[in-house]
MOPAC internal coordinates of N, CA, C and O (Angstrom, degrees):
PM7 1SCF
backbone

  N    0.0000 0     0.00 0     0.00 0    0    0    0
  C    1.4600 1     0.00 0     0.00 0    1    0    0
  C    1.5305 1   109.60 1     0.00 0    2    1    0
  O    1.2310 1   120.86 1   -42.95 1    3    2    1
  N    1.3135 1   115.96 1   137.05 1    3    2    1
  C    1.4627 1   121.44 1  -178.97 1    5    3    2
  C    1.5298 1   110.58 1   -65.85 1    6    5    3
  O    1.2310 1   121.04 1   -39.20 1    7    6    5
  N    1.3210 1   115.62 1   140.80 1    7    6    5
  C    1.4572 1   122.07 1   178.38 1    9    7    6
  C    1.5234 1   110.11 1   -80.20 1   10    9    7
  O    1.2310 1   120.48 1   -31.74 1   11   10    9
  N    1.3157 1   116.68 1   148.26 1   11   10    9
  C    1.4544 1   121.02 1   171.29 1   13   11   10
  C    1.5218 1   106.61 1   -87.28 1   14   13   11
  O    1.2310 1   120.93 1   -60.09 1   15   14   13
  N    1.3137 1   115.83 1   119.91 1   15   14   13
  C    1.4602 1   120.81 1  -177.90 1   17   15   14
  C    1.5268 1   108.97 1  -104.53 1   18   17   15
  O    1.2310 1   121.14 1   -47.16 1   19   18   17
  N    1.3234 1   115.42 1   132.84 1   19   18   17
  C    1.4682 1   122.84 1   177.89 1   21   19   18
  C    1.5293 1   108.13 1  -127.28 1   22   21   19
  O    1.2310 1   121.02 1    -7.19 1   23   22   21
  N    1.3211 1   115.66 1   172.81 1   23   22   21
  C    1.4705 1   117.64 1   177.78 1   25   23   22
  C    1.5303 1   110.62 1   -63.84 1   26   25   23
  O    1.2310 1   120.33 1   154.44 1   27   26   25
  N    1.3325 1   116.97 1   -25.56 1   27   26   25
  C    1.4645 1   120.63 1  -179.95 1   29   27   26
  C    1.5337 1   112.13 1   -70.41 1   30   29   27
  O    1.2310 1   119.68 1   143.75 1   31   30   29
  N    1.3442 1   118.22 1   -36.25 1   31   30   29
  C    1.4693 1   119.18 1  -177.29 1   33   31   30
  C    1.5331 1   113.30 1  -109.28 1   34   33   31
  O    1.2310 1   119.79 1  -176.73 1   35   34   33
  N    1.3371 1   118.00 1     3.27 1   35   34   33
  C    1.4605 1   121.23 1  -175.65 1   37   35   34
  C    1.5277 1   112.08 1   -59.17 1   38   37   35
  O    1.2310 1   120.49 1   132.01 1   39   38   37
  N    1.3151 1   116.67 1   -47.99 1   39   38   37
  C    1.4642 1   119.63 1  -177.41 1   41   39   38
  C    1.5291 1   111.02 1   -61.46 1   42   41   39
  O    1.2310 1   120.20 1   132.63 1   43   42   41
  N    1.3302 1   117.21 1   -47.37 1   43   42   41
  C    1.4701 1   121.08 1  -178.18 1   45   43   42
  C    1.5226 1   111.94 1   -67.14 1   46   45   43
  O    1.2310 1   119.93 1   135.13 1   47   46   45
  N    1.3390 1   117.73 1   -44.87 1   47   46   45
  C    1.4602 1   121.26 1  -173.22 1   49   47   46
  C    1.5307 1   113.66 1   -82.95 1   50   49   47
  O    1.2310 1   119.94 1   151.52 1   51   50   49
  N    1.3309 1   117.72 1   -28.48 1   51   50   49
  C    1.4671 1   120.92 1  -174.16 1   53   51   50
  C    1.5278 1   111.23 1  -111.67 1   54   53   51
  O    1.2310 1   120.31 1   117.85 1   55   54   53
  N    1.3072 1   117.00 1   -62.15 1   55   54   53
  C    1.4625 1   120.47 1  -173.12 1   57   55   54
  C    1.5272 1   112.59 1   -66.86 1   58   57   55
  O    1.2310 1   120.16 1   145.31 1   59   58   57
  N    1.3329 1   117.30 1   -34.69 1   59   58   57
  C    1.4680 1   120.69 1  -177.97 1   61   59   58
  C    1.5223 1   112.91 1  -102.66 1   62   61   59
  O    1.2310 1   119.58 1  -165.64 1   63   62   61
  N    1.3197 1   118.41 1    14.36 1   63   62   61
  C    1.4689 1   122.08 1  -178.18 1   65   63   62
  C    1.5310 1   110.88 1   -70.12 1   66   65   63
  O    1.2310 1   120.99 1   -38.46 1   67   66   65
  N    1.3350 1   115.71 1   141.54 1   67   66   65
  C    1.4718 1   121.93 1   176.60 1   69   67   66
  C    1.5215 1   111.70 1   -75.66 1   70   69   67
  O    1.2310 1   120.30 1   160.31 1   71   70   69
  N    1.3166 1   117.04 1   -19.69 1   71   70   69
  C    1.4689 1   120.86 1  -178.42 1   73   71   70
  C    1.5185 1   109.58 1  -120.99 1   74   73   71
  O    1.2310 1   120.30 1   -16.69 1   75   74   73
  N    1.3420 1   117.02 1   163.31 1   75   74   73
  C    1.4715 1   119.25 1   176.79 1   77   75   74
  C    1.5342 1   110.80 1   -58.70 1   78   77   75
  O    1.2310 1   120.91 1   -29.23 1   79   78   77
  N    1.3187 1   115.87 1   150.77 1   79   78   77
  C    1.4698 1   122.34 1  -178.70 1   81   79   78
  C    1.5252 1   108.65 1  -128.39 1   82   81   79
  O    1.2310 1   120.72 1   -49.60 1   83   82   81
  N    1.3375 1   116.24 1   130.40 1   83   82   81
  C    1.4634 1   121.65 1   173.26 1   85   83   82
  C    1.5243 1   107.54 1  -106.52 1   86   85   83
  O    1.2310 1   121.13 1   -54.50 1   87   86   85
  N    1.3150 1   115.44 1   125.50 1   87   86   85
  C    1.4625 1   120.97 1   179.02 1   89   87   86
  C    1.5222 1   109.57 1  -111.41 1   90   89   87
  O    1.2310 1   121.38 1   -48.47 1   91   90   89
  N    1.3288 1   114.96 1   131.53 1   91   90   89
  C    1.4618 1   123.36 1   175.05 1   93   91   90
  C    1.5242 1   107.00 1  -102.07 1   94   93   91
  O    1.2310 1   120.26 1   -71.41 1   95   94   93
  N    1.3320 1   117.11 1   108.59 1   95   94   93
  C    1.4660 1   121.44 1   173.20 1   97   95   94
  C    1.5231 1   106.64 1   -85.21 1   98   97   95
  O    1.2310 1   119.99 1   -58.87 1   99   98   97
  N    1.3278 1   117.62 1   121.13 1   99   98   97
  C    1.4619 1   122.17 1  -171.01 1  101   99   98
  C    1.5331 1   110.39 1  -146.87 1  102  101   99
  O    1.2310 1   120.77 1    -1.89 1  103  102  101
  N    1.3379 1   116.13 1   178.11 1  103  102  101
  C    1.4635 1   122.81 1   173.01 1  105  103  102
  C    1.5256 1   108.81 1  -149.87 1  106  105  103
  O    1.2310 1   120.93 1   -27.26 1  107  106  105
  N    1.3281 1   115.82 1   152.74 1  107  106  105
  C    1.4711 1   121.27 1  -176.46 1  109  107  106
  C    1.5228 1   112.41 1   -63.52 1  110  109  107
  O    1.2310 1   119.73 1   150.74 1  111  110  109
  N    1.3336 1   118.11 1   -29.26 1  111  110  109
  C    1.4688 1   122.64 1  -176.53 1  113  111  110
  C    1.5243 1   113.12 1   -87.92 1  114  113  111
  O    1.2310 1   119.93 1   179.73 1  115  114  113
  N    1.3207 1   117.74 1    -0.27 1  115  114  113
  C    1.4691 1   122.55 1  -173.22 1  117  115  114
  C    1.5315 1   111.08 1   -92.05 1  118  117  115
  O    1.2310 1   120.76 1   -67.43 1  119  118  117
  N    1.3327 1   116.15 1   112.57 1  119  118  117
  C    1.4668 1   121.06 1   179.81 1  121  119  118
  C    1.5176 1   113.94 1   -58.52 1  122  121  119
  O    1.2310 1   119.35 1   128.59 1  123  122  121
  N    1.3353 1   118.85 1   -51.41 1  123  122  121
  C    1.4689 1   119.78 1   178.40 1  125  123  122
  C    1.5346 1   112.58 1   -59.80 1  126  125  123
  O    1.2310 1   120.49 1   147.50 1  127  126  125
  N    1.3349 1   116.67 1   -32.50 1  127  126  125
  C    1.4727 1   120.06 1   177.59 1  129  127  126
  C    1.5299 1   110.00 1   -64.36 1  130  129  127
  O    1.2310 1   120.78 1   138.43 1  131  130  129
  N    1.3307 1   116.12 1   -41.57 1  131  130  129
  C    1.4715 1   120.38 1   178.45 1  133  131  130
  C    1.5264 1   110.51 1   -64.06 1  134  133  131
  O    1.2310 1   120.37 1   143.58 1  135  134  133
  N    1.3380 1   116.89 1   -36.42 1  135  134  133
  C    1.4658 1   120.47 1   178.35 1  137  135  134
  C    1.5346 1   110.69 1   -65.54 1  138  137  135
  O    1.2310 1   120.37 1   145.34 1  139  138  137
  N    1.3167 1   116.89 1   -34.66 1  139  138  137
  C    1.4611 1   121.04 1  -176.67 1  141  139  138
  C    1.5304 1   113.06 1   -84.09 1  142  141  139
  O    1.2310 1   119.74 1   163.33 1  143  142  141
  N    1.3242 1   118.09 1   -16.67 1  143  142  141
  C    1.4740 1   120.99 1  -175.96 1  145  143  142
  C    1.5332 1   113.10 1   -54.76 1  146  145  143
  O    1.2310 1   118.67 1   133.59 1  147  146  145
  N    1.3379 1   120.15 1   -46.41 1  147  146  145
  C    1.4661 1   118.91 1   178.98 1  149  147  146
  C    1.5316 1   112.44 1   -65.16 1  150  149  147
  O    1.2310 1   120.30 1   147.24 1  151  150  149
  N    1.3212 1   117.03 1   -32.76 1  151  150  149
  C    1.4717 1   121.35 1   178.43 1  153  151  150
  C    1.5255 1   109.43 1   -65.32 1  154  153  151
  O    1.2310 1   120.71 1   136.29 1  155  154  153
  N    1.3242 1   116.26 1   -43.71 1  155  154  153
  C    1.4686 1   120.74 1   179.33 1  157  155  154
  C    1.5283 1   110.25 1   -62.42 1  158  157  155
  O    1.2310 1   120.47 1   138.53 1  159  158  157
  N    1.3297 1   116.70 1   -41.47 1  159  158  157
  C    1.4720 1   119.50 1   178.43 1  161  159  158
  C    1.5352 1   110.81 1   -65.08 1  162  161  159
  O    1.2310 1   120.13 1   140.64 1  163  162  161
  N    1.3363 1   117.36 1   -39.36 1  163  162  161
  C    1.4722 1   121.05 1   176.52 1  165  163  162
  C    1.5149 1   110.85 1   -59.90 1  166  165  163
  O    1.2310 1   120.81 1   131.28 1  167  166  165
  N    1.3260 1   116.06 1   -48.72 1  167  166  165
  C    1.4644 1   120.84 1  -179.50 1  169  167  166
  C    1.5297 1   109.88 1   -60.58 1  170  169  167
  O    1.2310 1   120.92 1   138.08 1  171  170  169
  N    1.3209 1   115.85 1   -41.92 1  171  170  169
  C    1.4582 1   120.70 1   179.50 1  173  171  170
  C    1.5249 1   111.14 1   -57.99 1  174  173  171
  O    1.2310 1   120.57 1   136.68 1  175  174  173
  N    1.3453 1   116.52 1   -43.32 1  175  174  173
  C    1.4662 1   120.66 1   179.04 1  177  175  174
  C    1.5116 1   112.92 1   -70.72 1  178  177  175
  O    1.2310 1   120.67 1   136.15 1  179  178  177
  N    1.3283 1   116.33 1   -43.85 1  179  178  177
  C    1.4682 1   121.06 1  -175.67 1  181  179  178
  C    1.5221 1   112.54 1   -68.96 1  182  181  179
  O    1.2310 1   120.28 1   145.09 1  183  182  181
  N    1.3263 1   117.07 1   -34.91 1  183  182  181
  C    1.4607 1   120.61 1  -175.76 1  185  183  182
  C    1.5267 1   112.50 1  -103.42 1  186  185  183
  O    1.2310 1   120.71 1  -165.50 1  187  186  185
  N    1.3343 1   116.25 1    14.50 1  187  186  185
  C    1.4578 1   121.81 1   179.68 1  189  187  186
  C    1.5298 1   109.82 1   -54.13 1  190  189  187
  O    1.2310 1   120.95 1   -51.01 1  191  190  189
  N    1.3294 1   115.79 1   128.99 1  191  190  189
  C    1.4554 1   120.24 1  -178.73 1  193  191  190
  C    1.5225 1   113.14 1    92.09 1  194  193  191
  O    1.2310 1   120.17 1   164.34 1  195  194  193
  N    1.3335 1   117.28 1   -15.66 1  195  194  193
  C    1.4700 1   121.35 1   179.00 1  197  195  194
  C    1.5166 1   110.96 1  -111.35 1  198  197  195
  O    1.2310 1   121.04 1   142.84 1  199  198  197
  N    1.3432 1   115.63 1   -37.16 1  199  198  197
  C    1.4631 1   122.16 1  -178.35 1  201  199  198
  C    1.5201 1   107.99 1  -139.28 1  202  201  199
  O    1.2310 1   120.74 1   -43.05 1  203  202  201
  N    1.3115 1   116.20 1   136.95 1  203  202  201
  C    1.4602 1   120.97 1   174.79 1  205  203  202
  C    1.5246 1   107.03 1   -91.27 1  206  205  203
  O    1.2310 1   120.14 1   -42.09 1  207  206  205
  N    1.3317 1   117.34 1   137.91 1  207  206  205
  C    1.4640 1   121.66 1  -179.80 1  209  207  206
  C    1.5297 1   108.70 1  -119.89 1  210  209  207
  O    1.2310 1   121.32 1   -50.31 1  211  210  209
  N    1.3327 1   115.08 1   129.69 1  211  210  209
  C    1.4536 1   119.96 1   179.56 1  213  211  210
  C    1.5141 1   111.44 1  -133.75 1  214  213  211
  O    1.2310 1   121.36 1   -17.28 1  215  214  213
  N    1.3374 1   115.01 1   162.72 1  215  214  213
  C    1.4566 1   121.52 1   179.63 1  217  215  214
  C    1.5250 1   108.13 1  -127.72 1  218  217  215
  O    1.2310 1   121.29 1   -44.04 1  219  218  217
  N    1.3317 1   115.14 1   135.96 1  219  218  217
  C    1.4593 1   121.17 1   175.70 1  221  219  218
  C    1.5145 1   108.14 1  -120.47 1  222  221  219
  O    1.2310 1   120.79 1   -63.00 1  223  222  221
  N    1.3383 1   116.09 1   117.00 1  223  222  221
  C    1.4666 1   122.05 1   175.56 1  225  223  222
  C    1.5282 1   107.11 1   -78.85 1  226  225  223
  O    1.2310 1   120.48 1   -67.95 1  227  226  225
  N    1.3318 1   116.68 1   112.05 1  227  226  225
  C    1.4630 1   120.25 1  -173.81 1  229  227  226
  C    1.5329 1   112.90 1   -65.48 1  230  229  227
  O    1.2310 1   120.13 1   157.85 1  231  230  229
  N    1.3206 1   117.35 1   -22.15 1  231  230  229
  C    1.4599 1   119.62 1   177.48 1  233  231  230
  C    1.5253 1   110.78 1   -73.49 1  234  233  231
  O    1.2310 1   120.17 1   147.79 1  235  234  233
  N    1.3325 1   117.29 1   -32.21 1  235  234  233
  C    1.4605 1   121.92 1   178.75 1  237  235  234
  C    1.5244 1   112.25 1   -87.17 1  238  237  235
  O    1.2310 1   120.57 1   155.58 1  239  238  237
  N    1.3291 1   116.51 1   -24.42 1  239  238  237
  C    1.4755 1   121.63 1  -175.72 1  241  239  238
  C    1.5341 1   111.37 1  -129.73 1  242  241  239
  O    1.2310 1   119.87 1  -120.33 1  243  242  241
  N    1.3298 1   117.85 1    59.67 1  243  242  241
  C    1.4682 1   119.13 1  -176.78 1  245  243  242
  C    1.5320 1   113.10 1   -63.05 1  246  245  243
  O    1.2310 1   120.41 1   152.03 1  247  246  245
  N    1.3549 1   116.82 1   -27.97 1  247  246  245
  C    1.4698 1   119.15 1  -179.86 1  249  247  246
  C    1.5194 1   110.99 1   -64.16 1  250  249  247
  O    1.2310 1   120.05 1   138.94 1  251  250  249
  N    1.3330 1   117.51 1   -41.06 1  251  250  249
  C    1.4679 1   120.76 1  -179.83 1  253  251  250
  C    1.5251 1   110.74 1   -68.25 1  254  253  251
  O    1.2310 1   120.50 1   138.89 1  255  254  253
  N    1.3286 1   116.65 1   -41.11 1  255  254  253
  C    1.4637 1   120.03 1   178.30 1  257  255  254
  C    1.5278 1   109.69 1   -61.78 1  258  257  255
  O    1.2310 1   120.30 1   137.52 1  259  258  257
  N    1.3198 1   117.03 1   -42.48 1  259  258  257
  C    1.4627 1   120.89 1  -179.83 1  261  259  258
  C    1.5231 1   110.52 1   -67.74 1  262  261  259
  O    1.2310 1   120.10 1   136.74 1  263  262  261
  N    1.3204 1   117.42 1   -43.26 1  263  262  261
  C    1.4641 1   121.81 1  -178.24 1  265  263  262
  C    1.5279 1   111.43 1   -57.62 1  266  265  263
  O    1.2310 1   120.59 1   142.59 1  267  266  265
  N    1.3358 1   116.47 1   -37.41 1  267  266  265
  C    1.4641 1   120.91 1  -177.46 1  269  267  266
  C    1.5308 1   112.79 1   -99.96 1  270  269  267
  O    1.2310 1   120.36 1  -167.11 1  271  270  269
  N    1.3268 1   116.92 1    12.89 1  271  270  269
  C    1.4561 1   121.15 1   172.77 1  273  271  270
  C    1.5108 1   114.27 1    63.87 1  274  273  271
  O    1.2310 1   120.41 1  -145.14 1  275  274  273
  N    1.3345 1   116.81 1    34.86 1  275  274  273
  C    1.4642 1   120.45 1   179.38 1  277  275  274
  C    1.5256 1   108.32 1   -78.12 1  278  277  275
  O    1.2310 1   121.01 1   -67.89 1  279  278  277
  N    1.3435 1   115.67 1   112.11 1  279  278  277
  C    1.4604 1   121.53 1  -177.37 1  281  279  278
  C    1.5233 1   112.04 1  -106.56 1  282  281  279
  O    1.2310 1   120.49 1   153.66 1  283  282  281
  N    1.3362 1   116.68 1   -26.34 1  283  282  281
  C    1.4603 1   122.54 1   179.34 1  285  283  282
  C    1.5250 1   107.48 1  -131.92 1  286  285  283
  O    1.2310 1   121.36 1   -28.36 1  287  286  285
  N    1.3124 1   115.01 1   151.64 1  287  286  285
  C    1.4679 1   118.63 1   177.30 1  289  287  286
  C    1.5228 1   109.13 1  -128.83 1  290  289  287
  O    1.2310 1   120.14 1   -26.85 1  291  290  289
  N    1.3243 1   117.33 1   153.15 1  291  290  289
  C    1.4635 1   125.16 1    -3.07 1  293  291  290
  C    1.5289 1   112.28 1   -72.52 1  294  293  291
  O    1.2310 1   121.61 1   -35.71 1  295  294  293
  N    1.3283 1   114.53 1   144.29 1  295  294  293
  C    1.4607 1   122.40 1   170.74 1  297  295  294
  C    1.5152 1   107.12 1  -119.30 1  298  297  295
  O    1.2310 1   120.77 1   -46.81 1  299  298  297
  N    1.3131 1   116.14 1   133.19 1  299  298  297
  C    1.4667 1   122.30 1   179.77 1  301  299  298
  C    1.5207 1   107.95 1  -115.53 1  302  301  299
  O    1.2310 1   120.72 1   -55.78 1  303  302  301
  N    1.3279 1   116.23 1   124.22 1  303  302  301
  C    1.4600 1   121.01 1   179.43 1  305  303  302
  C    1.5239 1   108.82 1  -123.28 1  306  305  303
  O    1.2310 1   121.34 1   -48.41 1  307  306  305
  N    1.3222 1   115.04 1   131.59 1  307  306  305
  C    1.4637 1   120.90 1   174.83 1  309  307  306
  C    1.5240 1   107.76 1   -99.95 1  310  309  307
  O    1.2310 1   120.99 1   -54.27 1  311  310  309
  N    1.3312 1   115.71 1   125.73 1  311  310  309
  C    1.4551 1   122.62 1   175.78 1  313  311  310
  C    1.5219 1   108.53 1  -107.73 1  314  313  311
  O    1.2310 1   120.94 1   -38.98 1  315  314  313
  N    1.3102 1   115.81 1   141.02 1  315  314  313
  C    1.4547 1   121.35 1   175.59 1  317  315  314
  C    1.5164 1   107.29 1  -140.83 1  318  317  315
  O    1.2310 1   120.58 1   -53.27 1  319  318  317
  N    1.3301 1   116.50 1   126.73 1  319  318  317
  C    1.4573 1   119.77 1  -176.82 1  321  319  318
  C    1.5132 1   113.04 1    61.31 1  322  321  319
  O    1.2310 1   120.29 1  -151.60 1  323  322  321
  N    1.3272 1   117.04 1    28.40 1  323  322  321
  C    1.4595 1   121.79 1   177.83 1  325  323  322
  C    1.5172 1   114.90 1    84.15 1  326  325  323
  O    1.2310 1   120.29 1   178.29 1  327  326  325
  N    1.3475 1   117.05 1    -1.71 1  327  326  325
  C    1.4648 1   120.32 1  -178.39 1  329  327  326
  C    1.5231 1   110.63 1  -116.70 1  330  329  327
  O    1.2310 1   121.01 1   -30.32 1  331  330  329
  N    1.3403 1   115.67 1   149.68 1  331  330  329
  C    1.4560 1   120.33 1   176.06 1  333  331  330
  C    1.5277 1   109.10 1   -66.08 1  334  333  331
  O    1.2310 1   121.06 1   -50.96 1  335  334  333
  N    1.3387 1   115.57 1   129.04 1  335  334  333
  C    1.4587 1   120.74 1  -178.33 1  337  335  334
  C    1.5298 1   112.26 1  -112.43 1  338  337  335
  O    1.2310 1   120.73 1   148.22 1  339  338  337
  N    1.3455 1   116.21 1   -31.78 1  339  338  337
  C    1.4648 1   120.51 1  -178.66 1  341  339  338
  C    1.5199 1   108.57 1  -155.50 1  342  341  339
  O    1.2310 1   121.39 1   -23.70 1  343  342  341
  N    1.3490 1   114.95 1   156.30 1  343  342  341
  C    1.4717 1   120.35 1  -179.74 1  345  343  342
  C    1.5155 1   108.73 1  -150.13 1  346  345  343
  O    1.2310 1   121.03 1   -37.11 1  347  346  345
  N    1.3184 1   115.64 1   142.89 1  347  346  345
  C    1.4504 1   121.15 1   171.84 1  349  347  346
  C    1.5279 1   108.01 1  -145.29 1  350  349  347
  O    1.2310 1   120.85 1   -27.60 1  351  350  349
  N    1.3204 1   115.97 1   152.40 1  351  350  349
  C    1.4617 1   121.62 1  -174.83 1  353  351  350
  C    1.5224 1   109.60 1  -127.49 1  354  353  351
  O    1.2310 1   120.87 1   -41.21 1  355  354  353
  N    1.3315 1   115.94 1   138.79 1  355  354  353
  C    1.4596 1   121.69 1   172.59 1  357  355  354
  C    1.5107 1   113.68 1   104.25 1  358  357  355
  O    1.2310 1   121.62 1   -13.04 1  359  358  357
  N    1.3169 1   114.50 1   166.96 1  359  358  357
  C    1.4648 1   121.62 1   177.42 1  361  359  358
  C    1.5259 1   107.63 1   -79.99 1  362  361  359
  O    1.2310 1   120.80 1   -65.24 1  363  362  361
  N    1.3213 1   116.08 1   114.76 1  363  362  361
  C    1.4627 1   121.88 1  -177.52 1  365  363  362
  C    1.5129 1   109.16 1  -134.66 1  366  365  363
  O    1.2310 1   119.82 1   -20.87 1  367  366  365
  N    1.3353 1   117.96 1   159.13 1  367  366  365
  C    1.4638 1   119.56 1   178.13 1  369  367  366
  C    1.5260 1   111.54 1   -60.40 1  370  369  367
  O    1.2310 1   121.26 1   -30.71 1  371  370  369
  N    1.3226 1   115.20 1   149.29 1  371  370  369
  C    1.4621 1   121.86 1  -177.85 1  373  371  370
  C    1.5243 1   112.07 1   -53.09 1  374  373  371
  O    1.2310 1   119.83 1   135.89 1  375  374  373
  N    1.3164 1   117.94 1   -44.11 1  375  374  373
  C    1.4711 1   120.56 1  -177.29 1  377  375  374
  C    1.5259 1   111.17 1   -61.74 1  378  377  375
  O    1.2310 1   120.29 1   141.67 1  379  378  377
  N    1.3279 1   117.05 1   -38.33 1  379  378  377
  C    1.4694 1   120.88 1   179.87 1  381  379  378
  C    1.5301 1   109.93 1   -71.97 1  382  381  379
  O    1.2310 1   120.55 1   140.34 1  383  382  381
  N    1.3213 1   116.56 1   -39.66 1  383  382  381
  C    1.4626 1   120.63 1   177.29 1  385  383  382
  C    1.5311 1   110.22 1   -59.13 1  386  385  383
  O    1.2310 1   120.60 1   131.87 1  387  386  385
  N    1.3237 1   116.46 1   -48.13 1  387  386  385
  C    1.4635 1   120.90 1   179.73 1  389  387  386
  C    1.5370 1   110.83 1   -61.65 1  390  389  387
  O    1.2310 1   120.79 1   138.53 1  391  390  389
  N    1.3211 1   116.09 1   -41.47 1  391  390  389
  C    1.4623 1   120.68 1   179.95 1  393  391  390
  C    1.5255 1   111.25 1   -65.44 1  394  393  391
  O    1.2310 1   120.14 1   133.54 1  395  394  393
  N    1.3358 1   117.35 1   -46.46 1  395  394  393
  C    1.4535 1   121.16 1  -176.82 1  397  395  394
  C    1.5231 1   112.34 1   -67.52 1  398  397  395
  O    1.2310 1   120.81 1   152.12 1  399  398  397
  N    1.3382 1   116.06 1   -27.88 1  399  398  397
  C    1.4642 1   119.89 1   179.03 1  401  399  398
  C    1.5324 1   111.42 1   -92.72 1  402  401  399
  O    1.2310 1   120.53 1  -179.86 1  403  402  401
  N    1.3352 1   116.60 1     0.14 1  403  402  401
  C    1.4614 1   120.16 1   178.61 1  405  403  402
  C    1.5060 1   113.57 1    69.63 1  406  405  403
  O    1.2310 1   120.31 1  -142.68 1  407  406  405
  N    1.3423 1   117.01 1    37.32 1  407  406  405
  C    1.4666 1   121.43 1  -175.77 1  409  407  406
  C    1.5220 1   113.94 1  -112.31 1  410  409  407
  O    1.2310 1   119.66 1   177.46 1  411  410  409
  N    1.3303 1   118.24 1    -2.54 1  411  410  409
  C    1.4596 1   118.63 1  -174.41 1  413  411  410
  C    1.5175 1   111.92 1   -78.19 1  414  413  411
  O    1.2310 1   120.10 1   180.00 1  415  414  413

């Protein structure tokens, strides 16, 4: 299950993570975000132990969305070693998401 990431746990869960982290920047009112939610949960289960998956609600965490330049949602960012490694935007098929984030 995807972790809920906030500004309080961002550093510990994302920046200081021993494994790569995929963050889903989303909002409750976003239709494409709702379409991608089951895909994110699937990825979280399938890659458990290899990749950490988290979700950031941009309405609750506007500072994090602004810090990472999230202009459209859903935005998916892969962090590795505390740095952004890959990014993709929009509702896309799972296989393309995995490919674009370098997770396949």
